[in-house]
C-alpha positions as CSV (number, residue, x, y, z in Angstrom):
1,X,0.0,0.0,0.0
2,X,1.3,3.4,-0.9
3,X,0.2,7.0,-0.3
4,X,-0.2,10.4,-1.9
5,X,-0.3,12.7,1.1
6,X,-1.7,16.2,0.8
7,X,1.0,18.9,0.4
8,X,-1.0,22.1,0.1
9,X,-0.7,23.8,3.4
10,X,-3.9,25.8,3.1
11,X,-5.9,22.8,2.3
12,X,-4.2,20.7,5.0
13,X,-5.1,23.4,7.6
14,X,-8.7,23.4,6.5
15,X,-8.8,19.6,6.6
16,X,-7.2,19.4,10.0
17,X,-9.7,21.9,11.4
18,X,-12.5,19.7,10.1
19,X,-11.1,16.5,11.6
20,X,-11.9,17.3,15.2
21,X,-8.5,16.3,16.4
22,X,-7.6,13.8,13.7
23,X,-3.9,14.1,12.6
24,X,-3.4,14.8,9.0
25,X,0.0,14.2,7.4
26,X,0.9,17.4,5.5
27,X,4.4,17.1,4.3
28,X,5.7,15.2,7.4
29,X,5.4,11.6,6.1
30,X,6.4,8.7,8.3
31,X,7.6,6.7,5.3
32,X,9.5,8.1,2.4
33,X,7.0,6.9,-0.2
34,X,4.3,9.1,1.4
35,X,6.0,12.4,0.6
36,X,6.7,12.7,-3.1
37,X,5.9,9.2,-4.2
38,X,9.5,8.3,-5.0
39,X,10.1,10.7,-7.9
40,X,8.4,12.0,-11.0
41,X,6.7,9.5,-13.4
42,X,8.5,8.3,-16.4
43,X,8.3,10.5,-19.5
44,X,5.3,9.8,-21.6
45,X,3.4,7.9,-18.9
46,X,-0.3,8.6,-18.9
47,X,-1.6,9.1,-15.4
48,X,-5.2,8.8,-14.2
49,X,-6.9,12.0,-12.9
50,X,-6.3,12.3,-9.2
51,X,-9.5,11.8,-7.1
52,X,-10.8,14.8,-5.2
53,X,-9.3,15.2,-1.8
54,X,-12.0,15.5,0.8
55,X,-12.2,16.9,4.3
56,X,-12.8,14.8,7.4
57,X,-16.3,13.9,8.3
58,X,-18.0,15.3,11.4
59,X,-17.6,12.5,13.9
60,X,-20.2,14.0,16.1
61,X,-22.7,13.0,13.4
62,X,-23.4,9.3,13.9
63,X,-25.9,7.6,11.7
64,X,-28.3,5.2,13.6
65,X,-27.0,1.8,12.4
66,X,-27.9,-1.5,13.9
67,X,-24.8,-3.4,14.9
68,X,-24.2,-6.7,13.1
69,X,-21.7,-8.9,14.8
70,X,-19.5,-11.3,12.9
71,X,-19.9,-14.9,14.0
72,X,-17.7,-15.8,17.0
73,X,-14.4,-17.1,15.7
74,X,-14.5,-15.4,12.4
75,X,-11.3,-13.5,13.3
76,X,-9.6,-16.8,14.2
77,X,-10.7,-18.3,10.9
78,X,-9.3,-15.3,9.0
79,X,-6.1,-15.4,11.1
80,X,-5.6,-19.1,10.0
81,X,-6.0,-18.0,6.4
82,X,-3.2,-15.5,7.0
83,X,-1.0,-18.2,8.5
84,X,-1.4,-20.4,5.5
85,X,-0.9,-17.5,3.0
86,X,2.3,-16.3,4.7
87,X,3.6,-19.9,4.6
88,X,3.8,-19.5,0.8
89,X,6.4,-16.7,1.2
90,X,6.6,-13.7,-1.1
91,X,3.5,-13.6,-3.4
92,X,4.1,-11.3,-6.3
93,X,4.0,-12.1,-10.0
94,X,6.4,-14.9,-11.0
95,X,7.1,-16.3,-7.5
96,X,6.0,-19.8,-6.5
97,X,4.0,-18.2,-3.6
98,X,2.0,-16.2,-6.1
99,X,0.9,-19.3,-7.9
100,X,0.2,-21.2,-4.7
101,X,-1.9,-18.3,-3.3
102,X,-4.1,-18.1,-6.4
103,X,-4.8,-21.8,-6.1
104,X,-5.5,-21.4,-2.4
105,X,-8.1,-18.7,-3.0
106,X,-9.7,-20.8,-5.7
107,X,-9.8,-23.9,-3.5
108,X,-11.3,-22.1,-0.5
109,X,-14.0,-20.6,-2.6
110,X,-14.8,-24.0,-4.2
111,X,-15.1,-25.5,-0.8
112,X,-18.0,-23.1,-0.3
113,X,-19.6,-24.2,-3.6
114,X,-18.6,-20.9,-5.2
115,X,-17.1,-20.8,-8.7
116,X,-14.4,-18.2,-8.9
117,X,-13.4,-16.5,-12.1
118,X,-9.8,-15.8,-13.0
119,X,-8.8,-12.9,-15.2
120,X,-5.2,-13.4,-16.2
121,X,-3.3,-11.1,-18.5
122,X,0.2,-10.0,-19.4
123,X,1.0,-6.3,-19.2
124,X,2.5,-5.4,-22.6
125,X,4.8,-2.7,-21.2
126,X,6.0,-4.5,-18.1
127,X,5.9,-8.0,-19.6
128,X,4.5,-9.3,-16.3
129,X,1.5,-11.6,-15.8
130,X,-1.2,-10.7,-13.3
131,X,-4.4,-12.4,-12.2
132,X,-7.5,-11.1,-10.6
133,X,-9.9,-13.5,-9.0
134,X,-13.6,-12.7,-8.4
135,X,-16.7,-14.4,-7.3
136,X,-20.3,-13.1,-7.2
137,X,-23.0,-13.8,-4.7
138,X,-26.2,-13.1,-6.6
139,X,-28.9,-11.0,-5.0
140,X,-32.4,-10.0,-6.0
141,X,-30.8,-7.3,-8.0
142,X,-27.8,-7.5,-10.4
143,X,-26.3,-4.2,-9.2
144,X,-23.2,-5.0,-7.3
145,X,-21.4,-4.0,-4.1
146,X,-17.8,-5.0,-4.4
147,X,-15.7,-6.0,-1.4
148,X,-12.0,-6.1,-2.5
149,X,-8.5,-6.7,-1.3
150,X,-5.1,-7.0,-3.1
151,X,-3.4,-10.3,-3.0
152,X,0.1,-9.4,-4.2
153,X,3.0,-8.6,-1.8
154,X,5.6,-5.9,-2.3
155,X,8.7,-7.1,-4.2
156,X,11.6,-6.6,-1.9
157,X,14.4,-7.9,-4.1
158,X,16.5,-6.4,-6.9
159,X,16.3,-2.8,-5.8
160,X,19.2,-0.5,-6.1
161,X,19.1,0.6,-2.4
162,X,20.2,-2.4,-0.2
163,X,17.8,-1.3,2.5
164,X,14.9,-2.2,0.2
165,X,16.0,-5.8,-0.2
166,X,14.9,-8.2,2.5
167,X,12.6,-11.2,3.1
168,X,9.0,-10.0,3.1
169,X,5.9,-12.1,3.6
170,X,3.3,-9.3,3.7
171,X,1.2,-10.8,6.6
172,X,-0.8,-7.6,6.9
173,X,-0.1,-5.8,3.6
174,X,-1.6,-8.4,1.3
175,X,-2.6,-11.4,3.4
176,X,-5.0,-9.8,5.9
177,X,-7.4,-8.4,3.3
178,X,-7.5,-11.7,1.4
179,X,-8.0,-13.7,4.6
180,X,-10.8,-11.5,5.8
181,X,-12.6,-11.8,2.4
182,X,-12.3,-15.6,2.6
183,X,-13.6,-15.7,6.2
184,X,-16.5,-13.4,5.3
185,X,-17.5,-15.4,2.2
186,X,-19.6,-18.0,4.0
187,X,-21.2,-15.4,6.2
188,X,-22.2,-13.2,3.2
189,X,-23.3,-16.4,1.3
190,X,-25.8,-17.2,4.1
191,X,-27.2,-13.7,4.5
192,X,-30.3,-12.5,2.6
193,X,-29.2,-10.1,-0.1
194,X,-31.0,-7.6,-2.3
195,X,-27.8,-6.5,-4.0
196,X,-25.3,-8.8,-5.7
197,X,-22.0,-9.0,-3.7
198,X,-18.7,-9.4,-5.6
199,X,-15.6,-10.6,-3.7
200,X,-12.6,-9.3,-5.6
201,X,-9.0,-10.3,-5.1
202,X,-6.8,-7.9,-7.0
203,X,-3.3,-8.4,-8.3
204,X,-0.5,-5.9,-9.0
205,X,-1.4,-3.3,-6.4
206,X,2.1,-2.7,-5.2
207,X,4.4,-0.4,-7.2
208,X,7.1,-2.2,-9.2
209,X,9.4,0.7,-8.3
210,X,10.2,0.9,-4.7
211,X,8.8,4.4,-4.6
212,X,5.1,5.0,-5.4
213,X,6.0,7.1,-8.5
214,X,2.5,8.5,-8.7
215,X,1.2,5.0,-9.3
216,X,2.7,4.8,-12.8
217,X,3.7,1.2,-12.2
218,X,1.1,0.1,-9.7
219,X,-2.6,-0.7,-9.3
220,X,-2.6,-3.0,-12.3
221,X,-5.5,-5.2,-11.2
222,X,-7.8,-2.4,-10.1
223,X,-7.1,-0.3,-13.2
224,X,-7.9,-3.3,-15.4
225,X,-11.1,-4.4,-13.5
226,X,-12.4,-0.8,-13.4
227,X,-11.7,-0.4,-17.1
228,X,-13.3,-3.7,-18.1
229,X,-16.4,-2.8,-16.0
230,X,-16.7,0.6,-17.8
231,X,-16.5,-1.2,-21.2
232,X,-19.1,-3.8,-20.1
233,X,-21.4,-1.0,-19.1
234,X,-21.1,0.7,-22.5
235,X,-21.9,-2.6,-24.2
236,X,-24.8,-3.3,-21.8
237,X,-23.2,-6.6,-20.7
238,X,-23.5,-6.2,-17.0
239,X,-25.1,-4.2,-14.2
240,X,-23.3,-1.3,-12.5
241,X,-21.0,-1.5,-9.5
242,X,-22.8,0.8,-7.2
243,X,-20.3,0.8,-4.3
244,X,-16.7,-0.4,-3.8
245,X,-15.2,-1.2,-0.4
246,X,-11.5,-2.0,-0.1
247,X,-9.9,-3.9,2.8
248,X,-6.1,-3.2,3.0
249,X,-3.9,-3.9,6.0
250,X,-6.7,-4.8,8.4
251,X,-5.1,-7.2,10.8
252,X,-2.4,-5.3,12.8
253,X,-2.4,-6.0,16.5
254,X,-2.6,-2.3,17.3
255,X,-5.3,-1.7,14.7
256,X,-6.0,1.8,13.5
257,X,-8.1,2.2,10.4
258,X,-7.4,5.8,9.3
259,X,-10.0,8.1,7.7
260,X,-8.9,7.9,4.1
261,X,-9.6,11.3,2.6
262,X,-10.1,10.3,-1.1
263,X,-12.9,7.9,-0.1
264,X,-16.5,8.9,-0.7
265,X,-17.6,11.0,2.3
266,X,-21.0,9.2,2.8
267,X,-19.2,5.8,2.9
268,X,-16.7,7.2,5.4
269,X,-19.7,8.4,7.5
270,X,-21.2,4.9,7.3
271,X,-17.9,3.3,8.4
272,X,-17.5,5.6,11.3
273,X,-21.2,5.1,12.4
274,X,-20.7,1.3,12.1
275,X,-17.6,1.6,14.3
276,X,-19.6,3.5,16.9
277,X,-22.5,1.0,16.7
278,X,-20.2,-1.9,17.3
279,X,-18.1,-0.2,20.0
280,X,-14.9,-0.2,17.9
281,X,-14.6,3.6,17.5
282,X,-11.2,3.7,19.2
283,X,-9.8,1.6,16.3
284,X,-11.2,3.9,13.6
285,X,-10.6,7.4,12.2
286,X,-8.4,8.7,15.0
287,X,-6.1,9.9,12.3
288,X,-6.7,11.0,8.7
289,X,-4.6,10.8,5.5
290,X,-5.3,10.5,1.8
291,X,-4.0,7.2,0.3
292,X,-3.7,6.3,-3.4
293,X,-4.9,2.7,-3.4
294,X,-7.0,0.2,-5.3
295,X,-10.1,2.2,-4.8
296,X,-8.9,5.2,-6.8
297,X,-9.6,3.7,-10.3
298,X,-13.2,3.2,-9.2
299,X,-13.4,6.8,-7.8
300,X,-12.1,8.0,-11.2
301,X,-14.9,6.0,-12.8
302,X,-17.5,7.7,-10.7
303,X,-18.1,4.7,-8.4
304,X,-18.6,5.6,-4.7
305,X,-15.6,3.9,-3.0
306,X,-14.1,3.4,0.5
307,X,-10.6,2.4,1.6
308,X,-10.4,0.7,5.0
309,X,-6.7,0.9,5.6
310,X,-4.3,0.9,8.5
311,X,-1.3,2.8,7.1
312,X,-0.9,6.1,8.9
313,X,1.4,5.4,11.9
314,X,1.9,1.8,10.9
315,X,5.6,0.9,11.7
316,X,5.5,-2.4,9.9
317,X,4.5,-1.1,6.4
318,X,6.9,-2.5,3.8
319,X,9.2,-3.6,6.6
320,X,10.6,-7.1,7.5
321,X,8.4,-6.9,10.6
322,X,5.2,-7.2,8.6
323,X,4.7,-10.8,10.0
324,X,2.0,-12.7,11.6
325,X,3.5,-12.0,15.0
326,X,2.4,-8.4,14.7
327,X,-1.2,-9.3,13.9
328,X,-4.2,-10.4,16.0
329,X,-7.5,-12.2,15.3
330,X,-9.3,-9.6,17.3
331,X,-8.4,-6.9,14.8
332,X,-9.8,-9.0,11.9
333,X,-13.0,-9.6,14.0
334,X,-13.3,-5.9,14.6
335,X,-13.1,-5.0,10.9
336,X,-15.6,-7.8,10.1
337,X,-18.1,-6.3,12.6
338,X,-17.8,-2.9,10.9
339,X,-18.1,-4.2,7.4
340,X,-21.2,-6.4,8.2
341,X,-22.8,-3.4,10.0
342,X,-22.2,-1.1,7.0
343,X,-23.4,-3.4,4.3
344,X,-27.2,-3.2,4.8
345,X,-27.0,0.6,4.7
346,X,-24.8,0.6,1.7
347,X,-27.3,-1.7,0.0
348,X,-30.2,0.5,1.0
349,X,-28.7,3.8,-0.1
350,X,-26.7,2.8,-3.2
351,X,-28.6,-0.2,-4.6
352,X,-32.2,0.3,-3.5
353,X,-32.1,4.1,-3.6
354,X,-34.0,4.4,-0.3
């Protein structure tokens, strides 16, 4: 996961005032990739339009949501998925762990009677192969709510700076989101649904450069999925994605899901209200920062999107310490509670139009 932090001082001051005490990074990044993105994009690279940077929600305004608790033990089940995924080692394109992980996701979904779809392609410029995996849980309506996570890990070999080369298993940054989607799958499968739910496992989120480089060599899977969805809409081949929720780095022991400032404000309000309803507000929105992530291609396509991410203040991000020892089942259970509490209201507002 990588970040584009706000650098406009006037805007940062306005945002900070609206955050009711939330800390916004404004030119004081905790990781080098947060500041300038690791340098200018390569010449001739076409960049997507940057999503609009919002201000923090008013946390005094809490929507009256009914708490939906994840089944007891869901966090433990997700944690076990993390354990198995981490055992595959690094999981970026071309590694044995990448292939094993794809097969693992397929297998776990098939065990539930779900038929996953693989979209595999080779990027012509990078000459790298990527694979997205998706599965749909049909509802009364074909319009979709997408729950997504990226499955690739940061490549930490072959970089010029020796400090960027180390063994990296991406327990939180990669495995946690995948694991939580897999653990949520049987719960969502059993729930009554008006909307169709799509579980989406995205590839190629991490930048091939060490630095973010304005996302010029990153977000391969989400860019492709969003583009293919746009094309399918134009052809009338599928119903619209009405809302997109991203789970990225959701299992750290000292969990803190920041308020991500590119995300759609109403979805942020729903996330905060769900955190309050479930009693998890101390783990949510105590700090704020804009993050360029797999939700941004959907925002650029006009799809309301939310990034649930624990990045601001996370000492293990792209470090050798991003291991299962620094994760906890309770954190995964907490995020599951919030997601399940949000979903009925997302469905009501974005799909049913009520």
